[in-house]
Every structure is written in structure tokens, then in C-alpha cells.
N, C-alpha and C positions, 0 to 999 in steps of 0.2 A: 348266911350274913343272918346276926343277932338284932333284933329289933332296937338294943341298946347301941349300937354303933352308928354312929350320924352316917349319912350319905354325903359323899361331896357332890356338889355343881360341877359341874364344866365351866371354864373358866371362855369364858367371854372372848376374849384375845386371843384364844386357843381356838387353830384352823380344824375342822371337820376331817382331821387327816381319814378317815373310812368315807366320807363322802367325795375327797380329793381323789382318792386313790379309785374311784369305782367301788366303793364297799367291801375292799378286802382287808383295810387296816393297814395295810402297809405303804408306806413311801415309795412312790418309781424311784426305781434303780438309774443311778447315772444324774441324774436331778440335783444340780448344785444351785446356788443362793446366788442372790439379783446380784449382778454387781453394781458396786455404788457409783451414785450419782459422780458424772464426769464435771469436776471444776473449770472452764477455760482459764488460760495462764492467761497472767498479764499481758500479755499481748493484743490476744487475741480481743480479751473485753476492752482493752484502750481503739482496737479496730472497729469493734460494732459500737462503741463511743459515740467513733468519728463519721462513720460511714453515712451517715445520714446526708451528710456533707455533698456527697457526689453529685445527688440530683443537681442541685442547683448550681454548682461548680460545671458540671455538663450543659445543663443552659445558656450560662455563658459564654460559653466557648461556641456555643451552636450559636447563639446569638451573635458574638465576633466574626464570625465565619459568616454568616450572611450579610450582613454589613460591608465585611470586606469581598463579598462576590458583587453585592451592588454597586459597591461605589469602585472598584474598579475596572465595569466595561467602560469602553470607551465609546463614547460617545459620536451617533450617527455623524453628528456637523466638522468632526473632526477627519473621519474619514473621506468626507466631500469635500474637505481643506487640500487633502494628500492628492484625491484624487485631480481636483484643480490646478495645484500643484503640478504635479507631472505632467497632465493635458498640452500646459502652457511651454514644454521644453522636450514634449518625448518627439524622436524621430523612426522612421518606418524601422532601421536597423535595428532598435536599440531593445533593449529586458527589460520585463515589469514583473518585479516576483515580489510574491508575499511572508514573513517572517513573521513571530514562528511558522511553520508548515499547514499548522491548522484552520487560517487565517486565512487560507485561500480562498477558501470558496463566499466568508464573506466579500474580499477582495476582489473576487468577480462578479457580485451579487452589486456592489459598490460604483466599482469602474467598466462594467457592462463591457459586450461584444466589441467596441471600438478599441479599448486599450489592451480590457484583456482577451487577449483574441486567440485564437484557436493555435495560428503560430509558434504563439508567445508560452499559451499554458500547457499546450501538450508537442512539445520541441523535442526535439533527438536529443541534444546536451545543451549545454551553452557556451560550445566554444566559436558557434558563428555571430554572437553578437559583439558588437566593440564597446556599447554601455549595459552598463543594467541598473533600473530604480527601483532600491529594495523597499518597500513597503513596509515597514515592522510597527510593533509594538509590545511593550513590557520586554526592551533589550531584544528581543529575538533576532535572531542573525542567521542567514541559508549560507549552509557550508559552502555549497557549492561554488562560492564566490571567492575561495581563500587560494589566493596569489593574484587577485585583479587590485588595483590603488585606489582609493579612497579619494575623492576629488571636492567632496560636499557632504554637507547634512543640513536637513532645514527637521527642525520641530515644528507641529503641527498640532497644539495641542499634545493629545494623548497619542497623536503617533507621528514616527519620526521617517522621515524620506533619508538615504542614504545613496548618493549617486557613487558608481562604481567605474572605473574605467578597466576596459579588458586589454592586457599587454601584450598580447598577441593575437587575435583574432583569426579565425580560419573564414579565408574568402572562396567561397562557393562559385564552379564555373559551373557545374550542371547537377540540379535534384535528380535522383528519379521519381521522386514523387510527381514531380512538372509533367513526367512521359507519361504518365500511366491513363493511356487514352486510345483510342484506336487507330489516332494519326501516328502516333509515335511508337506503337505496343502492339507486338503481336505474342498471344499463347499457345500454349501445348502440351498435351502428355502423349508419349508415346507417340504413334501413328495419329493420331487425333489434332484436330482445331479444336483451339477456344474459342467461340466465338463471341464479341463485346455485346451487351444486352444490357436493357435497362429495365428492371425489373422492380418491385417493392424490397426496403432494405426487411433485415429479420432480426430480430433483438430480442432478449430475454432475459429470465432473471438472473440471480448470483449462479454460475457454474454455468451459463450459456457459452460464455467464450466471448470477446467482439461482437460489435454489430456488424452483420452480415450488408454491406454496401449496396444500392442500389443499381449502381451502374457498376459491371462486372464482366470479368471474363468467366465466363461459364464453361468449363468442363464436362464429357460425360464421365458420370460414376462419382461426381460430388465435387470435384477439385475445383475452386476460381483462384481468379485475383480479382483486388479491388484495395482502393484505400479503405482503413478503417482506424478507431483512435481505442487504445485499450490499455490497461493496470499493468504494469510490471510487477516485478514481485514484490518491490517497493510500492505499490498502489501508485507509482508517479505516471500521469497519463503520457501518452506519446500516440502522434499521429506517424502510420504506417502502412508497409504495402502488406498488405493481408495475404499470406499464400499458403494456405494448408495445403500439403502435401499428401495426395494418397500414397496406399502399400503400393509397389510394381513401381512403373520409372517414371521418371523425376516429370516434375513439374516444370517447363523450361517456357522462359520468357524472353525475350528478343527486343531490346531497346532499339532502337533506331536512332542515327542521328546523333549520339552523344558526344558531347566537347568532351575530350580527356584534356588534363593536365598533367601535376607531376606526382598525384598520387590518385587513390581513393579510399574514402571511409565512411565506413558506415557503423551498424550497428541490427544486431539478431535478439528475439527470445523469443516466450512463447506466453500466452494470457496467464496469470497468474495464478488461479485455479488448478490449469494445464500442468504446473512445474513444480507447485507446491510442496508436493508428496514423494517427486522426485522416483517417479515409478514407471515413466514414459521411454519410449526409445530415444535416442538422439536426431537430429536433424542437422541435414546437412547442406551446407550453401557453395555452390561453385561459380566464380567468374570467370568469363572465358571471353577473349578476342582474336578472329581467326581463327579459331582453333587453337588458338595458346591457350592452356590454363593461367587465367594472373593468380588466382590463390582458392584456395579450400577452407569451408571455415564448419566448425562441429559445434551445435550448439547440444546442450546435455542439463537436465533437469536441475535445477536449483542455482543456476548460474545467470539467472536474471536479462537484465537488460546489456549485455555483452558488446562492447564494442571490438572492430577490427580496423585494420591500413593496410594497405601495401602500396609500393611505392612502383609508379610507374611513367619513370622520366622515358622511353624510348613513345610513351604515345602524346605526352607532351605538344597542345597547339594541331592537334590531328583530333578527325572527326572521327566515328565509326559506329559500327553497332556491339554492343556490349549483351550475354549472352551471360544471363544467370539462371541454375539449374537448383532445384528445392526438392530433395528425395529423404527419405527415412525406409526403416525397412517393417516400423508396424505404425500405421496413422491413426490409432486410438488417442483420441483427446490433443492431435497436435497441430493444436491452433496457434500457427507459427508467424511470426512479420518480422518483417526487414526495412532498412532504408538505407540508404546510399546515397556519398555524395563524390562528385569531384573536385579538385583542389586548384 
């Protein structure tokens, strides 16, 4: 280099290529220039402009929902008025029910055991009641009253009491539940007798099954017969005869001195958690009088509280023994219950 030639200074704006490339002076292969900044579309720009309004709008909605929730609560005084109105008119063979269904715990609490009794709350069905008082809020209605005749309605604050009449109530001659005692029932399984005993009631958490009654006919091997309340597949409570069969010989019940009528009607099912998954063995119910089979009914998982009915015109007006047998090929989780009445 000649001393007279000017020396060019590196520009401050030029990157130090040799430094950036690790001193090689060569730009890395494949390196692309940085993309230009993205410019939001007009729609996105407008959304960003108004997005801040979402917070106060949601707040207004939440306040409105809270106000509606608070102001829509039915006052306790209205429930009490409905209770007093029903209590002044109800008869022993009348039904009392609450709608929508989720209000049932509230109705039981306010109406008490005298009105919201076990016979009404844990009924087999609604057919034997001649009249019903439907206590409802928010326009609720019990679907099981379809076909009944509406005869009156009384609005008591936010509670409405509607009176319904059953066009064809069933008249019960004998309810087998009333015969579950040592004077009217004997129980056996195979060659083993199942004596009546008064023991401690047994219950547990979800999945345990219906409460094992204190008063029961206890069989060797664990089977028993007694009265309990259980939730069916729709979580409706029913008071019924708890008769879980074991594998092997049928569980045999002889009801003595039954008053027969024109028909025999009943229901059978399993505890909700025992049949929900539909993996259990079927349970068979057989009804016999004087060694003559009146009917055989099979319950499969998933069928819920299943009804059955058989005509008995040849037995109408007579009194005799009714033998009921319950059996299953596999006893695992067969928490089986049934009820039956003569008509």
C-alpha cells in the first residue's frame, strides 16, 4: 500500500461480518433476511380497539345473573303457605309431590315427615293414589301425572299447588310389604331355613347398596330378606323388599294368607350402581300358588324399576299362600329388590 493512498474507515452501519460468522469473514449459508413486520388487517385492528369493552360487559352480565339468582329464590313463607294449604285438604290416600324434581329435598324439609311421608316419597308408582297435590315453582310439572285430570290450582306467592284426580286409581287388596314379618312370611334357601332376626342396620357410602334392614330374615351364606329403600336407575326412591339372591339355590319366600284379587301387579329392579354399567347377571322372579307357576319375570341390567302384571281371575276372592323365588346365575352385586300387590 502506498502511503499516499487514503485508508477507508469501516462504516458504523456495516455489520462486522467476520465477527458474526465466527471470524471466517463468510456469511453463513442459507441465512435469510428478516421478514418484514406484519401489519394487522383492518378487522384485527378494529377488534383490538374494542376488545377492552369485553371486561365491563362480562361484569354487567355477571351482576345481572346474580340479581336474577337472588330475586328468583322462593321465600320460605311461600313454601309454608303451600304446606298449610295442602295440610288442610290432604287425605291418607292422596299423593303429594314436588316439581321440578330438584325441589323435592326442599319440599320434604318444609312439609315434614307427616305430609312428605315414606309411603308418598318412596312409592312404587302413582297408580294407587286417587288424588295428587302437585307443589311446583317456576312452571314445573311432574310428568308422571300425564293423563290425570286437573281440578284446581292455587297460587301462593311463588309456589303453585295444583290438584289432580286420577281417572282410574288401582285398589290394592294386599301389599306384600305389609306381610314381611314372622307371622306372615317364611324364608328359605335350598334346604336351609332363614330365621327372622333383629340385628343392627347396615349402610355405607355410594356403591354400598341399599341399607341392610335391622329386621330381616337371615340366610346362611349371606342372603337375606327385609324391607329397605333404594334409588332406582333414575335415582327415584322406592320402598321395596330387599332380597339379594346368592348363586345356587333360589331364595324362597312363602307369603301366607294372601288375599287374592283379579290381578297381581308389581315392580322389580336393582340398586342404581349395581346395574348402571350393565355387566351383571340377570335376576329371575318366579311367582307360584299351589305349585302352579303364575308368572316368571327376568330383570336385566339397564331396565331400571321394571313393572310386571299378571291376571289371576281364578284366584279372585280366595286366600292362600304365594311363593316367590328369586335366583341368578352369578350373585356379584345383585342388590335386587321387588314389590307386589294384589288388586
